[in-house]
C-alpha positions, 0 to 999 in steps of 0.5 A: 332789617334793621329793627333798631331803624324801624319807623313809627307805625303809620297811623296811631294803632301801628307797632312803634318800635324803639329807635334806641332799642338793642334787645330785639335786633336778632330772633334765632329760629329753631332751624339756626337761622336768624329771622330777619336776615332769613325774611322774604319779600312777602313776609316783610310786607306782612311785618311792615303792614300797620293796617289794623286788621290784616289777614294773611291767607297762604299755603302751609310752611309760607311763614304766616303763622311765625311772622304774625308770632314776631309781631306779637312779640314786638307789641308785648315787648314795646307796650308796657302792661299790654295783653294780647289774645291768640286764638285757635278752634282748639287748644288741642289744634293750640298745643300743635300750632299756635304755642310751637310758633310763638315760642319759636319766635319769642327770645327765651329771657323774655319769658317771665312766668308761664301757667299753661292748663287744658283749657287755657294758657298765660304767658308773662312776658318781660317788656322793655320797662320791666327789663330796664328795672331788672337791669337796674335796681331790680336786679337783686330784689327777691322774687315776689317783691321782683314781681309786685315791682313789674306789676307796679310798673307794667313791666310785663306783658301777658299773651293769652292762649285760649280757643274757641270752644263753647262760643257764647261762653267765650265771648263772656270771658272775653267781656271783661277785659281790654286787650292790645291786639289779637291773633286768630290761628286758622281763621277760616275754621271759625266761619264766625264774624260775631267773634271778630266784632266781640274781640274788636270790642276789647281792642281799646287798651291804652297805651297799644298798638291795638292790632289783628291778625288773622292766619287763614288757609284756603278752605275746601268747602267755600270759594275764596271770595265767599269767605268772610275774612276776603269780603272785609279784608280783600281789596277786590272786594266791594264790601272792603273795610278800611284799615283792612288788609288782606296778603297772600303767600305760598309755600314757594315764596318761602322756601329759604326757611324751608327743608331742601326736600319739603316742596318736592316731597308735597310734589311727589305724596299729593295730587294736583289739587292737594299740591295748588291748595297746599303748596302753590294757590294756583286756583284754577286747579283748586276744587270745592271738595267738601261742597255741598254743591260743588257745581255751583259757579256765578259765572255760570248759575248767577244771571242778570235779574229779569222779572220771569214772563206771567206765563211761567209756572211759579213755586214758592218754598218756605222755611219757618222759624221764630228766633231764626229767620223766616225764610221763602224763595220764589221760583219760576219753571221754564217751559224747557224744564229749567229752574230760575230762582229769581225771589228771595226773603228772609226776616227774623223776630216776625210772626206767621202773619207778617210772612203770609202777608208778604207771599199774598202780596206776591202771589198770582194764578200761575204759583201752582207749587207750595212747599214747606219744612216738614216739621211744620206739621208736627201737632203741638201736644197741648193745643193740637195746632200745627204750624203749617195751619197758620198758612193755610189760614190765609189760603196758602195751600203748602205742601210738606216737603220731603225729610231726606236732606241727601235726597234734596241736595241731590236734586240741586246738584243735577240741575246745577250740573253743567251740561255741555250738549244743552242750550242755555234758554237765555243766552242760546249757547252751547252748555247750560246747567237747568237752575239759574239764580237771579243776581238779586238773590244775594244771600241765597247765593251766599248760602248756597256756596257756603252749604256743606258737609258736616265734618266728620268727628274724627280725623282718622281716615278709617271711617266713612264722611257723614251724610250730614250737612251742617246748620248754620245760616241755611234758611234759604237754601233750605227753602230752596230744596223744599220747592226744588223737589216739589215743583222739579222732576228727577232727570230720567223722568219723562212726565210732569209731577202732579201738584195735588195741592193747588187751587186748580186741584180743587183745593179751595185756599178760603181755609177759614171756611167752617166746613174746614173747621172741627167742633174745637176751632182747629183746622180739620186736615181730613177735608183739606186733603179731600180737597187735594185730592180731586183730579188735576188737569194734567199738563206736560212739560214742553221739550226742550227744542234745544236738548231733543234729538228728535227737533233740530234747529233750522230757520224753517223751525223757529225758536219757541220764544217769540222775540229777542230782546235788545243785547241778546243774540240773534236766531242767526246764530242761535242765540235765542233768550227765554224771557219773552 
């Protein structure tokens, strides 16, 4: 590639290389090769991309860090007094990855001054304005006067290395400066588009190319299609934004710049899944090893929305919040035992009465299961009130959910397991999980995919992974866990769960009656429980005839479902639908 003849960038914010410049025809790398002579097609596409926001997603040794560093050098050279940020999750990672990559791409003669500390790194580079001054009248000027003149004419460009540690403080420290470019290394680890938005607010320096690059690896906890990078940048995403581009590069596409034994060594030392994840990018072999629900698959578990029949038993799981969102999910239990989540609700900044009225609006006599976060049972030390009482006052008989998070996660995973000998109740096809989600529950689906185990505090592999889960944007998943534990049964169980806190069980939902209020005006929970302990008429689960070894599906033994809606397969090939 001849940088001297490189055209102006498409659109106003592309890198405008100087057609008369002769200083950057070559960048010599540490391996002795020249960058523009060894660059391969995928890396060339990255270098040529003039979109404003560019995502580079790939495997180890794919060259994405080097290409982004070269672009940073170009922006620092061709725009006077430019400023750019290079960011990673922590400075310790920065010192091992981003900083060495940048200094490999940056010619030593461009480095005028640097100040590297534990918390931040500052590097001042000579740009083409500064070089012209130093080559001419500033050649023999004393250092202090020389530096003052360079600042006056914009002859130096600043590169800032910083981290995401203390994100709130970081957002504040970025708030006062304008930048001409930024690069986020390991962008998949930030998991927070707010940082992207905050940096874009600063991307207004004039003159500058105003570009941003996001370097990312494939994640172990959520599918690529669920990452915020893919959703904003990829051409395949229905939510792709303008001026965004998405590049996928693999290790095998950069072998020219890697040691001869590098790929073979990884092939020997890694298993098939790891080799696909870190080298080839073969997505058919990549698994979500860190996901809390690794079996969840949109093709299997997400179905076109239909309202469930009024005869199905239903339940609501509620996760409360004030500054955090209050969320609930509505689930129906099929006669054959499967669960179908068909409604989601998530609203922040509102009071309990607003949420209670929304639940009352959809409540039916068949809502027999009510689960809420156990923490709502905590009594305020001053007022003596409990948050759960706010919902009882509206006649919503919520029951505190189990506090055991691993048990809740395990129950959902049990129901998500694909059973190849089970008939799908909606299609009749062989092979089915026991849990389904409506395609209208977009937030719930997204949170299921992103819900994951908390990272270990150490990277040393001599400790067990913690049985904890990341608490971020998980309100609908929490609500899902609460109600699943109450409305479902362990798959080894043979009887139904009795809902002792339902109106059918003798619990009076009109908790505003005086006999439920003590002399201090508070709800008397003992009387509520007295009502709740009344006997409940027990109705066992209907046996799923598709899975029972005692029932054979024959023309003489018709489906338990009355009819087949249009578009569904017929009884002839055993594809009866559960909808009707």
